[in-house]
mmCIF entry with sequence, helices, sheets and N, C-alpha, C, O atoms, coordinates in Angstrom:
data_MODEL
# 
_entry.id   MODEL 
# 
_entity.id                         1 
_entity.type                       polymer 
_entity.pdbx_number_of_molecules   1 
# 
_entity_poly.entity_id                      1 
_entity_poly.type                           'polypeptide(L)' 
_entity_poly.nstd_linkage                   no 
_entity_poly.nstd_monomer                   no 
_entity_poly.pdbx_seq_one_letter_code       MINILEKIETIRKEKGIKQSVIAEQLGVKQNTYSQYMTWN 
_entity_poly.pdbx_seq_one_letter_code_can   MINILEKIETIRKEKGIKQSVIAEQLGVKQNTYSQYMTWN 
_entity_poly.pdbx_strand_id                 A 
# 
loop_
_entity_poly_seq.entity_id 
_entity_poly_seq.num 
_entity_poly_seq.mon_id 
_entity_poly_seq.hetero 
1 1  MET n 
1 2  ILE n 
1 3  ASN n 
1 4  ILE n 
1 5  LEU n 
1 6  GLU n 
1 7  LYS n 
1 8  ILE n 
1 9  GLU n 
1 10 THR n 
1 11 ILE n 
1 12 ARG n 
1 13 LYS n 
1 14 GLU n 
1 15 LYS n 
1 16 GLY n 
1 17 ILE n 
1 18 LYS n 
1 19 GLN n 
1 20 SER n 
1 21 VAL n 
1 22 ILE n 
1 23 ALA n 
1 24 GLU n 
1 25 GLN n 
1 26 LEU n 
1 27 GLY n 
1 28 VAL n 
1 29 LYS n 
1 30 GLN n 
1 31 ASN n 
1 32 THR n 
1 33 TYR n 
1 34 SER n 
1 35 GLN n 
1 36 TYR n 
1 37 MET n 
1 38 THR n 
1 39 TRP n 
1 40 ASN n 
# 
_struct_asym.id          A 
_struct_asym.entity_id   1 
# 
loop_
_struct_conf.conf_type_id 
_struct_conf.id 
_struct_conf.pdbx_PDB_helix_id 
_struct_conf.beg_label_comp_id 
_struct_conf.beg_label_asym_id 
_struct_conf.beg_label_seq_id 
_struct_conf.pdbx_beg_PDB_ins_code 
_struct_conf.end_label_comp_id 
_struct_conf.end_label_asym_id 
_struct_conf.end_label_seq_id 
_struct_conf.pdbx_end_PDB_ins_code 
_struct_conf.beg_auth_comp_id 
_struct_conf.beg_auth_asym_id 
_struct_conf.beg_auth_seq_id 
_struct_conf.end_auth_comp_id 
_struct_conf.end_auth_asym_id 
_struct_conf.end_auth_seq_id 
_struct_conf.pdbx_PDB_helix_class 
_struct_conf.details 
_struct_conf.pdbx_PDB_helix_length 
HELX_P HELX_P1 AA1 ILE A 4  ? LYS A 15 ? ILE A 4  LYS A 15 1 ? 12 
HELX_P HELX_P2 AA2 GLN A 19 ? LEU A 26 ? GLN A 19 LEU A 26 1 ? 8  
HELX_P HELX_P3 AA3 GLN A 30 ? THR A 38 ? GLN A 30 THR A 38 1 ? 9  
# 
_struct_conf_type.id          HELX_P 
_struct_conf_type.criteria    ? 
_struct_conf_type.reference   ? 
# 
loop_
_atom_site.group_PDB 
_atom_site.id 
_atom_site.type_symbol 
_atom_site.label_atom_id 
_atom_site.label_alt_id 
_atom_site.label_comp_id 
_atom_site.label_asym_id 
_atom_site.label_entity_id 
_atom_site.label_seq_id 
_atom_site.pdbx_PDB_ins_code 
_atom_site.Cartn_x 
_atom_site.Cartn_y 
_atom_site.Cartn_z 
_atom_site.occupancy 
_atom_site.B_iso_or_equiv 
_atom_site.pdbx_formal_charge 
_atom_site.auth_seq_id 
_atom_site.auth_comp_id 
_atom_site.auth_asym_id 
_atom_site.auth_atom_id 
_atom_site.pdbx_PDB_model_num 
ATOM 1   N N  . MET A 1 1  ? -16.548 205.818 99.324  1.00 0.00 ? 1  MET A N  1 
ATOM 2   C CA . MET A 1 1  ? -17.943 205.430 99.141  1.00 0.00 ? 1  MET A CA 1 
ATOM 3   C C  . MET A 1 1  ? -18.735 206.626 98.603  1.00 0.00 ? 1  MET A C  1 
ATOM 4   O O  . MET A 1 1  ? -18.654 207.730 99.139  1.00 0.00 ? 1  MET A O  1 
ATOM 5   N N  . ILE A 1 2  ? -19.482 206.391 97.560  1.00 0.00 ? 2  ILE A N  1 
ATOM 6   C CA . ILE A 1 2  ? -20.278 207.455 96.946  1.00 0.00 ? 2  ILE A CA 1 
ATOM 7   C C  . ILE A 1 2  ? -21.581 207.637 97.730  1.00 0.00 ? 2  ILE A C  1 
ATOM 8   O O  . ILE A 1 2  ? -22.266 206.665 98.050  1.00 0.00 ? 2  ILE A O  1 
ATOM 9   N N  . ASN A 1 3  ? -21.909 208.881 98.030  1.00 0.00 ? 3  ASN A N  1 
ATOM 10  C CA . ASN A 1 3  ? -23.156 209.083 98.769  1.00 0.00 ? 3  ASN A CA 1 
ATOM 11  C C  . ASN A 1 3  ? -24.334 209.209 97.803  1.00 0.00 ? 3  ASN A C  1 
ATOM 12  O O  . ASN A 1 3  ? -24.143 209.305 96.590  1.00 0.00 ? 3  ASN A O  1 
ATOM 13  N N  . ILE A 1 4  ? -25.516 209.209 98.332  1.00 0.00 ? 4  ILE A N  1 
ATOM 14  C CA . ILE A 1 4  ? -26.734 209.194 97.509  1.00 0.00 ? 4  ILE A CA 1 
ATOM 15  C C  . ILE A 1 4  ? -26.857 210.452 96.650  1.00 0.00 ? 4  ILE A C  1 
ATOM 16  O O  . ILE A 1 4  ? -27.306 210.378 95.506  1.00 0.00 ? 4  ILE A O  1 
ATOM 17  N N  . LEU A 1 5  ? -26.461 211.610 97.194  1.00 0.00 ? 5  LEU A N  1 
ATOM 18  C CA . LEU A 1 5  ? -26.555 212.842 96.409  1.00 0.00 ? 5  LEU A CA 1 
ATOM 19  C C  . LEU A 1 5  ? -25.616 212.805 95.212  1.00 0.00 ? 5  LEU A C  1 
ATOM 20  O O  . LEU A 1 5  ? -25.971 213.266 94.127  1.00 0.00 ? 5  LEU A O  1 
ATOM 21  N N  . GLU A 1 6  ? -24.418 212.260 95.404  1.00 0.00 ? 6  GLU A N  1 
ATOM 22  C CA . GLU A 1 6  ? -23.474 212.132 94.293  1.00 0.00 ? 6  GLU A CA 1 
ATOM 23  C C  . GLU A 1 6  ? -24.023 211.180 93.238  1.00 0.00 ? 6  GLU A C  1 
ATOM 24  O O  . GLU A 1 6  ? -23.880 211.428 92.041  1.00 0.00 ? 6  GLU A O  1 
ATOM 25  N N  . LYS A 1 7  ? -24.643 210.101 93.675  1.00 0.00 ? 7  LYS A N  1 
ATOM 26  C CA . LYS A 1 7  ? -25.210 209.122 92.737  1.00 0.00 ? 7  LYS A CA 1 
ATOM 27  C C  . LYS A 1 7  ? -26.345 209.746 91.924  1.00 0.00 ? 7  LYS A C  1 
ATOM 28  O O  . LYS A 1 7  ? -26.422 209.561 90.709  1.00 0.00 ? 7  LYS A O  1 
ATOM 29  N N  . ILE A 1 8  ? -27.222 210.483 92.600  1.00 0.00 ? 8  ILE A N  1 
ATOM 30  C CA . ILE A 1 8  ? -28.323 211.154 91.901  1.00 0.00 ? 8  ILE A CA 1 
ATOM 31  C C  . ILE A 1 8  ? -27.777 212.132 90.866  1.00 0.00 ? 8  ILE A C  1 
ATOM 32  O O  . ILE A 1 8  ? -28.257 212.175 89.733  1.00 0.00 ? 8  ILE A O  1 
ATOM 33  N N  . GLU A 1 9  ? -26.781 212.911 91.252  1.00 0.00 ? 9  GLU A N  1 
ATOM 34  C CA . GLU A 1 9  ? -26.205 213.898 90.340  1.00 0.00 ? 9  GLU A CA 1 
ATOM 35  C C  . GLU A 1 9  ? -25.519 213.229 89.153  1.00 0.00 ? 9  GLU A C  1 
ATOM 36  O O  . GLU A 1 9  ? -25.612 213.716 88.027  1.00 0.00 ? 9  GLU A O  1 
ATOM 37  N N  . THR A 1 10 ? -24.840 212.130 89.398  1.00 0.00 ? 10 THR A N  1 
ATOM 38  C CA . THR A 1 10 ? -24.185 211.388 88.317  1.00 0.00 ? 10 THR A CA 1 
ATOM 39  C C  . THR A 1 10 ? -25.214 210.882 87.311  1.00 0.00 ? 10 THR A C  1 
ATOM 40  O O  . THR A 1 10 ? -25.033 211.037 86.103  1.00 0.00 ? 10 THR A O  1 
ATOM 41  N N  . ILE A 1 11 ? -26.274 210.289 87.799  1.00 0.00 ? 11 ILE A N  1 
ATOM 42  C CA . ILE A 1 11 ? -27.320 209.760 86.916  1.00 0.00 ? 11 ILE A CA 1 
ATOM 43  C C  . ILE A 1 11 ? -27.990 210.896 86.149  1.00 0.00 ? 11 ILE A C  1 
ATOM 44  O O  . ILE A 1 11 ? -28.243 210.770 84.950  1.00 0.00 ? 11 ILE A O  1 
ATOM 45  N N  . ARG A 1 12 ? -28.281 212.007 86.833  1.00 0.00 ? 12 ARG A N  1 
ATOM 46  C CA . ARG A 1 12 ? -28.911 213.154 86.173  1.00 0.00 ? 12 ARG A CA 1 
ATOM 47  C C  . ARG A 1 12 ? -28.051 213.635 85.009  1.00 0.00 ? 12 ARG A C  1 
ATOM 48  O O  . ARG A 1 12 ? -28.563 213.897 83.921  1.00 0.00 ? 12 ARG A O  1 
ATOM 49  N N  . LYS A 1 13 ? -26.754 213.749 85.238  1.00 0.00 ? 13 LYS A N  1 
ATOM 50  C CA . LYS A 1 13 ? -25.840 214.222 84.187  1.00 0.00 ? 13 LYS A CA 1 
ATOM 51  C C  . LYS A 1 13 ? -25.733 213.208 83.050  1.00 0.00 ? 13 LYS A C  1 
ATOM 52  O O  . LYS A 1 13 ? -25.711 213.592 81.881  1.00 0.00 ? 13 LYS A O  1 
ATOM 53  N N  . GLU A 1 14 ? -25.665 211.919 83.383  1.00 0.00 ? 14 GLU A N  1 
ATOM 54  C CA . GLU A 1 14 ? -25.592 210.871 82.361  1.00 0.00 ? 14 GLU A CA 1 
ATOM 55  C C  . GLU A 1 14 ? -26.817 210.903 81.452  1.00 0.00 ? 14 GLU A C  1 
ATOM 56  O O  . GLU A 1 14 ? -26.705 210.674 80.248  1.00 0.00 ? 14 GLU A O  1 
ATOM 57  N N  . LYS A 1 15 ? -27.970 211.181 82.019  1.00 0.00 ? 15 LYS A N  1 
ATOM 58  C CA . LYS A 1 15 ? -29.223 211.210 81.265  1.00 0.00 ? 15 LYS A CA 1 
ATOM 59  C C  . LYS A 1 15 ? -29.432 212.540 80.547  1.00 0.00 ? 15 LYS A C  1 
ATOM 60  O O  . LYS A 1 15 ? -30.338 212.668 79.724  1.00 0.00 ? 15 LYS A O  1 
ATOM 61  N N  . GLY A 1 16 ? -28.592 213.534 80.860  1.00 0.00 ? 16 GLY A N  1 
ATOM 62  C CA . GLY A 1 16 ? -28.707 214.840 80.223  1.00 0.00 ? 16 GLY A CA 1 
ATOM 63  C C  . GLY A 1 16 ? -29.910 215.639 80.706  1.00 0.00 ? 16 GLY A C  1 
ATOM 64  O O  . GLY A 1 16 ? -30.467 216.447 79.963  1.00 0.00 ? 16 GLY A O  1 
ATOM 65  N N  . ILE A 1 17 ? -30.305 215.411 81.943  1.00 0.00 ? 17 ILE A N  1 
ATOM 66  C CA . ILE A 1 17 ? -31.465 216.100 82.506  1.00 0.00 ? 17 ILE A CA 1 
ATOM 67  C C  . ILE A 1 17 ? -30.977 217.337 83.265  1.00 0.00 ? 17 ILE A C  1 
ATOM 68  O O  . ILE A 1 17 ? -30.064 217.256 84.087  1.00 0.00 ? 17 ILE A O  1 
ATOM 69  N N  . LYS A 1 18 ? -31.593 218.465 82.976  1.00 0.00 ? 18 LYS A N  1 
ATOM 70  C CA . LYS A 1 18 ? -31.222 219.706 83.648  1.00 0.00 ? 18 LYS A CA 1 
ATOM 71  C C  . LYS A 1 18 ? -31.748 219.727 85.076  1.00 0.00 ? 18 LYS A C  1 
ATOM 72  O O  . LYS A 1 18 ? -32.762 219.105 85.393  1.00 0.00 ? 18 LYS A O  1 
ATOM 73  N N  . GLN A 1 19 ? -31.034 220.460 85.934  1.00 0.00 ? 19 GLN A N  1 
ATOM 74  C CA . GLN A 1 19 ? -31.466 220.606 87.319  1.00 0.00 ? 19 GLN A CA 1 
ATOM 75  C C  . GLN A 1 19 ? -32.871 221.197 87.389  1.00 0.00 ? 19 GLN A C  1 
ATOM 76  O O  . GLN A 1 19 ? -33.658 220.824 88.260  1.00 0.00 ? 19 GLN A O  1 
ATOM 77  N N  . SER A 1 20 ? -33.188 222.111 86.483  1.00 0.00 ? 20 SER A N  1 
ATOM 78  C CA . SER A 1 20 ? -34.498 222.766 86.512  1.00 0.00 ? 20 SER A CA 1 
ATOM 79  C C  . SER A 1 20 ? -35.631 221.771 86.282  1.00 0.00 ? 20 SER A C  1 
ATOM 80  O O  . SER A 1 20 ? -36.723 221.941 86.824  1.00 0.00 ? 20 SER A O  1 
ATOM 81  N N  . VAL A 1 21 ? -35.385 220.748 85.495  1.00 0.00 ? 21 VAL A N  1 
ATOM 82  C CA . VAL A 1 21 ? -36.398 219.727 85.234  1.00 0.00 ? 21 VAL A CA 1 
ATOM 83  C C  . VAL A 1 21 ? -36.653 218.899 86.495  1.00 0.00 ? 21 VAL A C  1 
ATOM 84  O O  . VAL A 1 21 ? -37.800 218.641 86.858  1.00 0.00 ? 21 VAL A O  1 
ATOM 85  N N  . ILE A 1 22 ? -35.583 218.494 87.150  1.00 0.00 ? 22 ILE A N  1 
ATOM 86  C CA . ILE A 1 22 ? -35.723 217.737 88.395  1.00 0.00 ? 22 ILE A CA 1 
ATOM 87  C C  . ILE A 1 22 ? -36.407 218.592 89.447  1.00 0.00 ? 22 ILE A C  1 
ATOM 88  O O  . ILE A 1 22 ? -37.309 218.130 90.146  1.00 0.00 ? 22 ILE A O  1 
ATOM 89  N N  . ALA A 1 23 ? -35.976 219.838 89.556  1.00 0.00 ? 23 ALA A N  1 
ATOM 90  C CA . ALA A 1 23 ? -36.560 220.748 90.542  1.00 0.00 ? 23 ALA A CA 1 
ATOM 91  C C  . ALA A 1 23 ? -38.060 220.899 90.314  1.00 0.00 ? 23 ALA A C  1 
ATOM 92  O O  . ALA A 1 23 ? -38.839 220.883 91.268  1.00 0.00 ? 23 ALA A O  1 
ATOM 93  N N  . GLU A 1 24 ? -38.465 221.045 89.067  1.00 0.00 ? 24 GLU A N  1 
ATOM 94  C CA . GLU A 1 24 ? -39.887 221.184 88.752  1.00 0.00 ? 24 GLU A CA 1 
ATOM 95  C C  . GLU A 1 24 ? -40.663 219.943 89.188  1.00 0.00 ? 24 GLU A C  1 
ATOM 96  O O  . GLU A 1 24 ? -41.760 220.052 89.736  1.00 0.00 ? 24 GLU A O  1 
ATOM 97  N N  . GLN A 1 25 ? -40.098 218.778 88.945  1.00 0.00 ? 25 GLN A N  1 
ATOM 98  C CA . GLN A 1 25 ? -40.752 217.527 89.340  1.00 0.00 ? 25 GLN A CA 1 
ATOM 99  C C  . GLN A 1 25 ? -40.870 217.409 90.861  1.00 0.00 ? 25 GLN A C  1 
ATOM 100 O O  . GLN A 1 25 ? -41.816 216.816 91.380  1.00 0.00 ? 25 GLN A O  1 
ATOM 101 N N  . LEU A 1 26 ? -39.899 217.981 91.558  1.00 0.00 ? 26 LEU A N  1 
ATOM 102 C CA . LEU A 1 26 ? -39.908 217.949 93.022  1.00 0.00 ? 26 LEU A CA 1 
ATOM 103 C C  . LEU A 1 26 ? -40.756 219.061 93.626  1.00 0.00 ? 26 LEU A C  1 
ATOM 104 O O  . LEU A 1 26 ? -41.068 219.043 94.816  1.00 0.00 ? 26 LEU A O  1 
ATOM 105 N N  . GLY A 1 27 ? -41.125 220.030 92.789  1.00 0.00 ? 27 GLY A N  1 
ATOM 106 C CA . GLY A 1 27 ? -41.935 221.141 93.269  1.00 0.00 ? 27 GLY A CA 1 
ATOM 107 C C  . GLY A 1 27 ? -41.134 222.189 94.026  1.00 0.00 ? 27 GLY A C  1 
ATOM 108 O O  . GLY A 1 27 ? -41.654 222.861 94.917  1.00 0.00 ? 27 GLY A O  1 
ATOM 109 N N  . VAL A 1 28 ? -39.842 222.323 93.655  1.00 0.00 ? 28 VAL A N  1 
ATOM 110 C CA . VAL A 1 28 ? -38.987 223.333 94.270  1.00 0.00 ? 28 VAL A CA 1 
ATOM 111 C C  . VAL A 1 28 ? -38.337 224.166 93.164  1.00 0.00 ? 28 VAL A C  1 
ATOM 112 O O  . VAL A 1 28 ? -38.370 223.798 91.990  1.00 0.00 ? 28 VAL A O  1 
ATOM 113 N N  . LYS A 1 29 ? -37.752 225.284 93.557  1.00 0.00 ? 29 LYS A N  1 
ATOM 114 C CA . LYS A 1 29 ? -37.023 226.117 92.601  1.00 0.00 ? 29 LYS A CA 1 
ATOM 115 C C  . LYS A 1 29 ? -35.682 225.471 92.286  1.00 0.00 ? 29 LYS A C  1 
ATOM 116 O O  . LYS A 1 29 ? -35.160 224.680 93.072  1.00 0.00 ? 29 LYS A O  1 
ATOM 117 N N  . GLN A 1 30 ? -35.131 225.819 91.124  1.00 0.00 ? 30 GLN A N  1 
ATOM 118 C CA . GLN A 1 30 ? -33.862 225.241 90.692  1.00 0.00 ? 30 GLN A CA 1 
ATOM 119 C C  . GLN A 1 30 ? -32.755 225.540 91.691  1.00 0.00 ? 30 GLN A C  1 
ATOM 120 O O  . GLN A 1 30 ? -31.941 224.664 91.986  1.00 0.00 ? 30 GLN A O  1 
ATOM 121 N N  . ASN A 1 31 ? -32.708 226.756 92.216  1.00 0.00 ? 31 ASN A N  1 
ATOM 122 C CA . ASN A 1 31 ? -31.635 227.073 93.158  1.00 0.00 ? 31 ASN A CA 1 
ATOM 123 C C  . ASN A 1 31 ? -31.780 226.279 94.458  1.00 0.00 ? 31 ASN A C  1 
ATOM 124 O O  . ASN A 1 31 ? -30.776 225.960 95.097  1.00 0.00 ? 31 ASN A O  1 
ATOM 125 N N  . THR A 1 32 ? -32.998 225.959 94.855  1.00 0.00 ? 32 THR A N  1 
ATOM 126 C CA . THR A 1 32 ? -33.217 225.125 96.040  1.00 0.00 ? 32 THR A CA 1 
ATOM 127 C C  . THR A 1 32 ? -32.684 223.718 95.785  1.00 0.00 ? 32 THR A C  1 
ATOM 128 O O  . THR A 1 32 ? -32.004 223.142 96.635  1.00 0.00 ? 32 THR A O  1 
ATOM 129 N N  . TYR A 1 33 ? -32.994 223.167 94.613  1.00 0.00 ? 33 TYR A N  1 
ATOM 130 C CA . TYR A 1 33 ? -32.474 221.846 94.244  1.00 0.00 ? 33 TYR A CA 1 
ATOM 131 C C  . TYR A 1 33 ? -30.951 221.849 94.251  1.00 0.00 ? 33 TYR A C  1 
ATOM 132 O O  . TYR A 1 33 ? -30.327 220.921 94.765  1.00 0.00 ? 33 TYR A O  1 
ATOM 133 N N  . SER A 1 34 ? -30.354 222.890 93.682  1.00 0.00 ? 34 SER A N  1 
ATOM 134 C CA . SER A 1 34 ? -28.912 223.013 93.643  1.00 0.00 ? 34 SER A CA 1 
ATOM 135 C C  . SER A 1 34 ? -28.322 223.028 95.059  1.00 0.00 ? 34 SER A C  1 
ATOM 136 O O  . SER A 1 34 ? -27.293 222.404 95.317  1.00 0.00 ? 34 SER A O  1 
ATOM 137 N N  . GLN A 1 35 ? -28.978 223.738 95.958  1.00 0.00 ? 35 GLN A N  1 
ATOM 138 C CA . GLN A 1 35 ? -28.505 223.775 97.339  1.00 0.00 ? 35 GLN A CA 1 
ATOM 139 C C  . GLN A 1 35 ? -28.609 222.396 97.993  1.00 0.00 ? 35 GLN A C  1 
ATOM 140 O O  . GLN A 1 35 ? -27.721 222.006 98.751  1.00 0.00 ? 35 GLN A O  1 
ATOM 141 N N  . TYR A 1 36 ? -29.678 221.658 97.707  1.00 0.00 ? 36 TYR A N  1 
ATOM 142 C CA . TYR A 1 36 ? -29.791 220.284 98.226  1.00 0.00 ? 36 TYR A CA 1 
ATOM 143 C C  . TYR A 1 36 ? -28.604 219.446 97.768  1.00 0.00 ? 36 TYR A C  1 
ATOM 144 O O  . TYR A 1 36 ? -28.030 218.683 98.546  1.00 0.00 ? 36 TYR A O  1 
ATOM 145 N N  . MET A 1 37 ? -28.246 219.596 96.500  1.00 0.00 ? 37 MET A N  1 
ATOM 146 C CA . MET A 1 37 ? -27.220 218.746 95.918  1.00 0.00 ? 37 MET A CA 1 
ATOM 147 C C  . MET A 1 37 ? -25.823 219.103 96.402  1.00 0.00 ? 37 MET A C  1 
ATOM 148 O O  . MET A 1 37 ? -24.911 218.284 96.290  1.00 0.00 ? 37 MET A O  1 
ATOM 149 N N  . THR A 1 38 ? -25.636 220.285 96.929  1.00 0.00 ? 38 THR A N  1 
ATOM 150 C CA . THR A 1 38 ? -24.306 220.666 97.417  1.00 0.00 ? 38 THR A CA 1 
ATOM 151 C C  . THR A 1 38 ? -24.233 220.615 98.944  1.00 0.00 ? 38 THR A C  1 
ATOM 152 O O  . THR A 1 38 ? -23.206 220.952 99.533  1.00 0.00 ? 38 THR A O  1 
ATOM 153 N N  . TRP A 1 39 ? -25.323 220.193 99.577  1.00 0.00 ? 39 TRP A N  1 
ATOM 154 C CA . TRP A 1 39 ? -25.376 220.100 101.033 1.00 0.00 ? 39 TRP A CA 1 
ATOM 155 C C  . TRP A 1 39 ? -24.499 218.948 101.514 1.00 0.00 ? 39 TRP A C  1 
ATOM 156 O O  . TRP A 1 39 ? -24.547 217.846 100.967 1.00 0.00 ? 39 TRP A O  1 
ATOM 157 N N  . ASN A 1 40 ? -23.715 219.211 102.522 1.00 0.00 ? 40 ASN A N  1 
ATOM 158 C CA . ASN A 1 40 ? -22.829 218.151 103.062 1.00 0.00 ? 40 ASN A CA 1 
ATOM 159 C C  . ASN A 1 40 ? -23.246 217.780 104.440 1.00 0.00 ? 40 ASN A C  1 
ATOM 160 O O  . ASN A 1 40 ? -22.629 216.913 105.059 1.00 0.00 ? 40 ASN A O  1 
# 
C-alpha cells in the first residue's frame, strides 16, 4: 500500500515540480520539506 507521502512525491515528480517550489508554497525551507518527505 502506498502511503500519502509517497503519493505526493510521485505526483510532484510527474508534474516536474521542484521540492523548493512546494516548500515555498508551504512556507518552509527546502531541506525541511525534504525531511518531511523522508520521514517514516
